[in-house]
N, C-alpha and C positions, 0 to 999 in steps of 0.2 A: 557237499562237495569236497571240502577241505579235509573231512574225515576219512574219505577214501584214500588220500595221497599219503603213501609210506614213504619215509626218508630214513636212511640209515643213520644211526647213532654216530658212526664215525664221521660220516660226511657232514652232519650237523655240528659236530664239535669242531671240525676244522674250519668250516664257514665262520663259526663265531669267533674263534681266535684270530683269523684272517681279518675280519671286520674290526675287531678291537684294534690290531696293529695299525690298520689304514687309518682309523679314526685319531690314533694317538700321533701318527706322522702329520696328518693334516692340521691338526691343533698346534702341532709344534711350528709348522711353516706359517700359519696364520699369525701367531704371536710374534714371530720374527718380522712379519710384514708390518705388523701395526707398530712395533718399536722403532722401525725405520721410516714411518710415514710421518712423524711428527716434525722433524727438521725439513723435510721436504715441502710440507704444507705451509710452514712459516715462511719459507723462501718464496713461495708462489704468492702468499698474501703480500709481503714487502714489495714484490715486482709489480702486482695490480695497483698497490697504493701510489708507487713512484710514476707508473704510466698514467694514472688519472690525474695526478697533480700536474704533470707536464702538458696532458692534453688540455686541462682547464686554463693553464697559464697560456698556451697557443691559442685558444678561443678567445681570451681576453685581448691578445694582441690584435687578433683579426678584427674584433669589435672596435678596439681604437683606431685601427687603420681605417676601418669603414667610416667612422665619424670625421676623422681628417679628411678623407677623401671627398665626403659629403660637403663639408665645409669649402673644400677646395672648388667643387663644382658650383656651390651657391655663388662663390666670388666670379666664377666664369659666366653664370647666367644672368648676374645682376637683375633680380626680381624687381627692384624699384627704379630701373632706368627706363623710361618710356621709348627712348630712341632704338632699343633693341625689341624687334617684333617676335611674335610667338613662333612665327615659322622659322626665324634664325635661331631661336633658342631650342626648337626641335632638332635643327641640324647640329648645333652645339652638342646636344645630348647624345645623337646618335654617334658623332665623332668621338665624344668621350667613352662611350660603351666600346668602341672599336679598340681604344687603347686600355681598357679594362675589361677584359673579357671574363673576368670573375662575377660580373654582375649581369643579371639576365634582362633587367630594364631599369629605367631611371625616368623620374617624372618631377615636374614643378606643380605643387598643389596649392590653391588658393586657401585664404583663411576660412571661406565658406565650405570647402570641401570640393571645389570644382578643379578639374585638371586643367592648368593653364598650357602647359606643353609637356609631351611626352616623347620618348624615342619611338614608340609604337604609335603612329597617327591615329590609329583608331580610337585610342583612348583620349585624345584631345577633345574637351568639351564635355565629357563625362563627369560624374559625380562619385565621390567616394565617402559622402557625409553619412551614409547608413552603414558603412563598415564598422565593425566592433573597434578596430584600432584607432579610427579617427577620433572617436568619443573619448578614447584615453589620452589622445594627444592634445586635446584642448586646454589641459592644465599642466601640461608638462613640457620641457624644452626638448628632450630627446627621449623617444619611446622605441622600444624594440619589441616588436609584435611576431608572434609565430602564426603562420597561415593567415595573415592579414586580408581577408577577402578572397583570396586565390589559393585553391588546394593544390596547385602544382608548384608553388613556391615555398621553399623551406621556411623563409621569414622574411620580413621587411625591416629596413632601417630609416627612420623618419627623423630629420633633424628641423627643428623649429627655430627660425631666425627672428630675434626680436622679442617681444613681449609675448607669452603663451597664449593662444586663442586669437591673436591679431595679425600675426605675419604669415607670409607664404612658407611653405615647408618643402624641403627636398626629399624625395622618397626614392630609396634605392632597393631595388629588388634583387636580392643574391641569386647567383646561379646555382645548379645542383651540387658543383664541386666546392662550393664555399667551406663547408665542414668537413672535408676529405683531408683531416690532417693526419690520419693514422699512418700512411705509409712513410710521411716525412718524419713522423715522430719516431716510428721503429728504426728508420735509418739512422737518426740523429743519436739515439740512446741506445742502439745496437740491441733492441728487443726482438725476441723471437716472432716469427709470423703467427704463432698460435694465439697470441694475445688479441682480444677483440675489445673494441670500444663502442660504446653507445651514448648518445647525447639526447636527452628528453627535455622538453619544455616544461614551462610552469602548468600547463594543462595536461601532462602526461603523455602528450605524443612524441613519437620518435623523430628527432630532426636529422639524425645521421647514425649510421650503424644498422644493426639488427634488432628487431622487436623482442625477439626471445633468446634466452640465454644458450650458449654453444652446448653441443652434446658432450656428455661425460662429466666427470668430477672436476670441478674448477674453484677458484677463490676469486671474490669480487671485492671492489673497493670503489666508492662513490665520493666524488668531490664536487662541490657546487661552483658555478661560474661566478666570480665576484663582481666582474664588470669594472670595477675602479671607482674612483671618488667621483668622476665626472657623469658616469652612466648609471651607477647605482646596479644592484643586482636584478638580472633579468629573469631569475627563477630557473635557469637551466641546470641540469645536473648530469655530470660526466661519469660514466660507470664502465670500469675496466674488469674484463673477465681474463684471468690466468689460469690455465691448465695446472692441475696438481701434478706432482713429479710422477712418472710412470714406473719408477724403480720399485715402489712398494708393491706393485700388482703383478710383476713380471713373474713367469713360470720358471721353476728351478732348471738348472741345465741338465744334460743326459745323464751324467754320472750321478747325480743325487737321485734322479728317478730310477735309475737301475738299482741303486743301493735299496731305495724304498721298496721296489718290487721285490728285490731278494729277501727282505725282512718280512714282508706280508707272506710270500711263499713259505719262508721257514716256519712261521706261525701257523700256516695251514698244515704243514706237514707234522708239527708236533701235536696239534689238536687231532688230526686223524690217528695217529699212533696212541694217544691217550683214550681216544674214543673207543678204539679197539679192545682195550685192555678193560674198559669199564663195561662193555657190552657183553663180555663172555659170560659173566654170572647170570646175566638177564636171559641170555640165549640157552644156557643149561635149565634155567627154570621153565622157559617156555617149551623145551624140547620134551617129547613124550618117549619113555624107554621102549613102549610097546611097539612103536613104529609109526610111520607117517599117516597111517589111516586114521588113528585116533588123536591127531594133532589138535583138532577142533575142540577136543574135550579137555584140553591143558587148564590149569588153575588160572593163568594169566587171561586166556581168552575168556573164561567164564565170569571172572572179575570185570573185565572189560565190558561183556555184555550187559551185566547186571547194573553197572553204573550208567551205562548208555540208556537203558530203559528208565530208570529212576530220573536221570537228567530229562528225558523227554517228557515224562509225565509232569514233573516240576514246572517245564517250560509251557506246556499246554494249560495248567492250572493258571499260571501268572498272565498268560495271553488272554484266557476267557475272563479274568478278573479285570484286566486293563480294559477289555473292550465293553464289558458291563459298565465300568467306571466312566469311560468315555461316552457311552449312551445316556448314562444317568445325568452327566455334565451337559450333554447337548440338550437334553430335555428341560433341565432347569435354566440353562441359559435362554432358550426359547421363551420359557415362562417369564423370566425376568425382563427380556425384550418386551414382550407382549405387555406387562405390567408399566413399564416405562413409557411406552409409546402411546397406550390406550388410556392410561389413567386408571384402569380397573384394578383392584387388589384381588387376588386369587385365594381361596378358602377350599379345606378339605375336611368335611365333617363325618365322622363316624358316629351313626345315631346310638349304636349298641353301647359303645364305651364313653359316649357323650365327650368326646375329644375333638378339638379344633386345632388343625395346623395350617400355619400360613408363613410367608416370608416378607420381612419388611427391608427397605433400603437403608443404608447406613448414612452418616454425615457426608460421606464423599460421593453419593450417588449410585454406589454399587451396592449389589444385594449382600447381605451378612453371609457369613460360611454356614451357619447353622439355622435351622427352622425354627419358629417359635410355636408353642403349643399351649393351649389353655382349655378349660372346661366350657362346656356348651352354656352353662350358667353364666359364666364370666362374659361370654359373647352377648347374651341377652341383657346384662347389665349395662352395656354401652348405650342401649336406646331407652326410650321413655317407657315408663311401666304400662301406659295404656297400649303401647304398640307391641308388647312382648307376646300376647295371645295370638296377634296376627302372624308374628314371626314363628310361632309353633304350628300354626295351621298351614302356613305356606310349606314349611319344612316336612310336615306329614303328608301334604299333597304331593311333594315331589318324590317321596319314598314309594308311593302307590302308583304313580302315573309317570310315564315318559314325557319328555318336552321340557322346555324352561318354564319356570314358575316365577313371575317378577311380583316383588313387593317394595312399597316406598315406606321406609321408617324414619323416625326423628332421632337424631342423635341426642344423647344427654350430656350435659355440662358436667364435668368432673371438679369436685370441690366448690361448686358455685360459680366457677368461671364462665363467662358469657361465650357462646359459640357464634360465630358470624352467620348471619342468615343464608349465606351463599354455601356454607358448609354443614347446615342443620340437616337437611334432607338427604337420606342416602337411599340409593337404589340398589337392591339386593336381588340376584338372578340365581336360582337353584336348578340344579340338573343332576338326575340320577345316573349313576356310574354304569357304563354299558357292561352286560354281563350279568353277574349274580345281583348287582344293585345294592351291595351292601354299604357302599360309600356315597356321599352326595358332595358334589363340587359346586361351589358358589363364586360368583363374581360381585364385588361392591364397588361403588363410586359415588362421589358427592354430586348433587344435581345443583348445576349453577342456576342463579335467579334469571327467569326470563328465557330459559332454554328449555324446551321440552325434550325429554328423553324417548318420546315415541317416534316412529319412523319419520312422520311428517315434520316434527321438530328437528330431527337430525338432517333431514333433507333441506329444510330451510337454512340450517346453519352451513351446510355445504355450499348452498347456493351463494350465500353472503360471502362465503370465502372465495368463491370462484369469481362473483362479481368484483370483489376487491382487487383481485390479481389482474383482471381484465382492465379494470379502470387504472390501476397503477401502471400497466403497459401503455395504455392509450395516452396517459398523462405524460409518461417519459417520452414517447414518440412525438407528441405535439410540442413539448418543450424542446426536443432536439431540432423540430422545424424552426421554431421561434429563436433558437440559438443560432441557427444558420443565418436567419434574416437579420438579426441584431449585430452579429460579429461581422457580416460582409457590409451592412449599411454603415457601421461605426468606422470600419476601415476605410470606406469610400470617403466619408466626410473627414476623416483624420488625414488621409494621404492626399486628397485633392481639395484646394480651395474653391468650394462651391459657390456659385451665385446664389443671391437671396432666393430667387424662386425654386431651384433645385434643392437648396437647403430646407426650405419650407417642406417640400415634398418628402424628404428624407425624414426630418424631424416627425412629421405626421406618420410615416410608416413605422418609426420606432416608438411612437406613442400607441399605436394600434398593437404592436407586439407586446407591450406592457400591459395592456388591456386583456389580451390573450392569456398571459401568465397569471394574471389576477383571476381569470375565468377558470383556468386549471386548478388552481388552488381552492377556488370556491367548489367546484365539482368533487374534487377529492375529499374536501371535508364533509361534504354532504354524503358521499358514498360510505366514508369511514363512520360516519356517525360521531365525529369527534365533538366533544364539549368544549366550549369557550373556557377560558380560564387566564392566569397570569402566565404570560409567554411574551417573547419580545416580538415587537412589531414595528414596522416602517411606517410612520404616520403619513408621509406625504404620498407614497404608493397606495397604501389602502385607501385614503380619502379620495384619491384621483379615480380608483377603480370604483369605488361605490358611488361617487357623484355621477360618473357616466352610466352605470346600471339604473339609478334612480331617476335620472332625467329621462331615460328611454322608457321606463316602465310605470313610474309613479308620478313625477312631477310634470312630465310632458312638456307643456307650453310655458312653465314657469321658469324664469330666468335663474341660472346657477352660476355663482361666482366662487371660485377657489383661489384663496389667498394663502395657502399652506407653502412656506419655503421647503426647498429640498434638503437643506443641511440641517434638519432638526435631528437631534439623538433619538434612539430607539426607546420605545416606551413598553412598559410592563403591561401589555393588554393583547389578548389574542386578536388576530384580524378579524375573526367571525364575530366577536363581541361588538368591536368597533363598527363593523358593517351594519349590524342589528341596532345599534344605537341611532345611527345616521338614517336608517331606514324606517324607524318609528318616528323619528323627528319629521321625515318627508311625509309620513302619513298624516301627522298632526297638521303640517303646513298645509296638505291638500284638504283636509276635512274642515278646516277653518277658513279656506280661502285666502291664505297669505301669499302675497306677491314677492316673489325672489327668495332665493336661498343662499346665503353667503356664509362661507367657512373660512375663519382665519386661524392661525397658530403661532405662538412664540415659545421660545424656550426661557424657563424661569430657574433661577438658581438658588432657591431657598429663601424663605422668608415668613412673614406673619400669615400670608394668605393660605399656605399649606397647612399650617397649624389650625386655622379656623375649619378646615374640612376633616380634621383628624388624620392628616397624612404625616407620615414620619418626615423628618428633615431631610433635605437633599433635592436633588435636581428634578424639575418636573416639566411637563409641557402643557401649556393651556390653550385649550380650543375654545373659540368664540364662535357661536352659531346665531346668526341674525336674519331678520327679515323685513320687508316694507309692510305697509297697513294691509289688513284683510281685504278681501274682495267685498265691495258693497252689496248687501242684499243676500250674502251667503249665510245659510242657517248652520248652526252649530251642530255637531253629531248628537245622536241620542245618548242620554245619561246611562242608558243600560249597556251601552258598548263600552268595553274596556279602554281606558285612557292609554294613549301612546306614552304620554308623559311618565305616568306611573311605571310602566314596563321600562323606560329608559332608566328610571331612579334604580329600580330593582337590578338591573344588569350591572350598573356602574357599582352598586353596593356589592356585587358579588366578586369583582376585582379590586375592591378598596380604593376606588377613584372618587375624586370630589365632583359634586354637582351642585350648581347654583344657577336657579331659575329666576331672572330678574323680572322678566314679563313674559306670559304665555301668549300674547298677541291676541287674545279675544277681546280685548278692549279697545281702547283708543291707542294705546302704545304698541310699538312693533315688538316682534318677538325677540328677545335677547337672552341667552343662557351661556354658562361657562361649564366647560368640563376639564378638570385638573388630573392629568395622568402621570404616574411616576415614571421617571426616565431612567435608562441604564447609565447615563453619563458618557456615552460614546456616540459621537456625531458619526455622520456619514463620512466613509473614508474616501478621500481625494487622492488620486494617484500623483506621485512626484512630478515635478516639471522635467526632471531628467533621471534615468535610471541607468545603473551599470548593466552591461550586457551580460545575460545569464544563459547558461547552456540548459534548455529544458527538454525533458522527455515528455512526450505527449502520447497518452494511451487512450485511445477511443475506437470502438468497434464500428462505428458508423463512419464510413469514408467521407461522406459529404461534410459531415460535422467536423471530421478530423482536418479536413481540408481548410475549412473556413477559420477554425481556431488556429490552425497553424499559420495562415496568412495574417491573422490578427496579431500572433506574437512576433512574427518577423517584421510586422510594421512597427511594433513597439521596440525593435532593436534587438530582439533576443535570437539566439540560435536555437533552432527547433530540430529535434529527431523525432519521428513518428513511428508509434507502434500500433498494430491493430488488434492487440489482445494482450492478456497479462503474461501468457507463455512467450510471446514476442518480445515484451518488454523485458522479462527476466534474461532472455537470450542476448539482448543487446547490452544489458547491464553486466554480463559475464564477460562480454568483450571489451567493454570500458565503462567504469563507473564514474567518469568525469562529468557528472551533472550536478548543477546547482538546485533543481528542483524538478518535480514530477507531477504533471497534471493527469489524473486518472478519472475515467467516468466509473461511477458506482455500478449501473446497471449493465455489465458486460457478462456475456455467456461464458460457461465454463468457471472462470475465476472472476470474481466481483472485485470492484475497486477496492474495497476495504480488505479482502483477503489478499490482494496484491500489495496494498501498504503495509500490511502485518509482515509480509515476507520481505519487503524492501527495507523497512525500519530495522529490521534484525540484522540483515546482511550489509546494509549500507546507510548506517545511521546519520551520516553527513548530508544526505539528500533531503530537503525539504518536500512534504508530500502535501498535495492539495487535490481533495475530492470534490469531484463536480456531480451535482445531482439535483433534480427538482426539489421544491421546498417539501420538507417533511419525510422524504425518502430516506435519509440517512438514519442508520440505527444510534443507539446511544453510545456504542463502542467507538464511532467515529469522531467523538467530540475532540479527542486528542489531536487531530489533524486540522489543518486549514480547510475551510469549507468554501464551495462556489456554488450559488444556487444557479439552476438552469431556469430560464434562459437569461444569459449575462452578455453585457456589452463590452467593447475593448477597455473602457475606463474601469469596469468592475475587474476585470483580468489584470489590468496594471496595478490596481489598488492591493490586490492580494498577493501579486508577485513582489511588491515592495517589501512585504514582511519576510521575503525569503532571500532578499538581496545581501550580500555580504558588505562590510564596510570598505570603502575605497581605499586602496593603498598607493602609495607614491610609485610612479613609474620608474 
């Protein structure tokens, strides 16, 4: 389309010179503006700094005045005087607020957090003990808290009379105009109205002013509020925004603009004249002396047509080559994707030239730029000599007939190096190329042990994968239900002082939820086919779940005694191995008629006993299993039957544990045995008696689980913000990142908890991340984050949150 547009050379030359002149004038004006903008910007910066300092000093004066007025109010209320009733104190508070309209509310708070008297009679008798500021006020004389339990109040001022944590407190709740110091400050310092002030609290919230910066270019200065020697710094920051000087960006006046337009017009006229002179020789060359009918045969037109034809052919050739290259890249990309996803390696064999071509992946996981080629004899040398005739026979059959031809060959070790049995057998599938059939395509892959490459074997593997996904989903949903039960029951018991009978029922329900969690772990281990080994295990939880199962299915009427304390450190033994050991001992008790099954445990801190079992020095846990006398007249099992005690010994030897059989209970003595397990040295985590209030972001897709966990967090004294998905959580973090911790469920749709954690730890590294998931569901990449196993109790939640709490600072 552009080739058909014809522009006069005179007009083109005039336009070029006019543009050059206009660009030169524009650059000159920008340079002058930049030179003059420096002093103006420095003046705006000094104005912003002066205003911010004055505003901070005014805030300090307001805070000192508030403390003095609070002390005066304390003298007026006389908290220790029994002659003055609470109704009289409420009347005094209302009269005092009438004289001090800058405060919205005032109250007398008892040492236990109860409101003794308040200007608002509805607050009398209520409690502020669960509000975050009250927890900070226990150990401080004066506390200044922003949004202390009331979102409508800018901040609270609390004065503690007497010893911290023991005496009554005066609470003053400031009115909305407490920090509106800007108008007075501008009038006192003669500042322009365009200067904007913003006051932010220690948690990043805006206490006064606008949350966003003013429109346009401006200079900022920030000054912290010191508070003084008596108060200490409350953590507030005053920011002043001063607009930059507008002189640098103003347009030139009319005379300068007229002069600039005149210069541009003169440049255009000069270019038009010079273009006319330069175009005359070209016009004479293009014109034909014979007349206008033969103008099409002029030399210029012939050269232009020839050049246009050559350019068109070159572009067509380049476009065809580009399309062919793109098609080849797409085919090669699809082939590489197939190899990476299916595990097959693709070959191309030319039987006539006996050449084999294939592609391998490099160390980075992407395919190499060039293919590899080798002789067919080199390919055959990779397999055992006995299998090479089978390879030639299958290759010849593929050349003669259509359809895939499969053969299983044994790989040969290079240089005598051993090959793992899982990679020794290789399945090769040959297929003749469609058309002339000159080439043969082949696919090869290693055959895993125990997995058949037949259609039935592949279907079995797919069924196992589907069964595992379904089981994981059922376990996750069941643990969510148990989390709802344990969280709500734990909150109920923690929040309300229950009588002995309701407390017993709640404990029984919590114990049942614990058994349900153990059942899900056992079912998951069975479906996944996980082998036992050396892994961390909670002895108390595992023994309690195993004894309940054995009493219901093996021991039945045999009394069972559990004396395993709950504060033992975790042991290096898979839960499945420990359950199998106890189950075999239960069979031994049942077969020999032993009455009673007792289990006790104690932590050991190293000594000669471990050395006697061949254990390395270090902390251990000693399990003691004992029984009463065997049942009279009970016959011993047949000697052909495998002994349960031999199985116990083999299981404990696999995990390098100690086993000492004192008496097997078949004689006159009762059964006594010891099991020594290596411990990790970390005991069960107990939640601290008191924790600082944290701001927690809770991310959970299940609404019922989210509500239950949020209630438990609030009962622990933390501020909770809820998110229903990973996308919702990222949107909340974009609005405000003032969170101490984030508790995220792993099994969420679209974005999993681990994917969300990877994004948050990169963007907001100060937020501690806790991933919640059933036992064994988290991948190895999640070990860098704190973990919380579902179902969990409020005490488990408090223990893991104690690791995210920052150190307390003085108020």
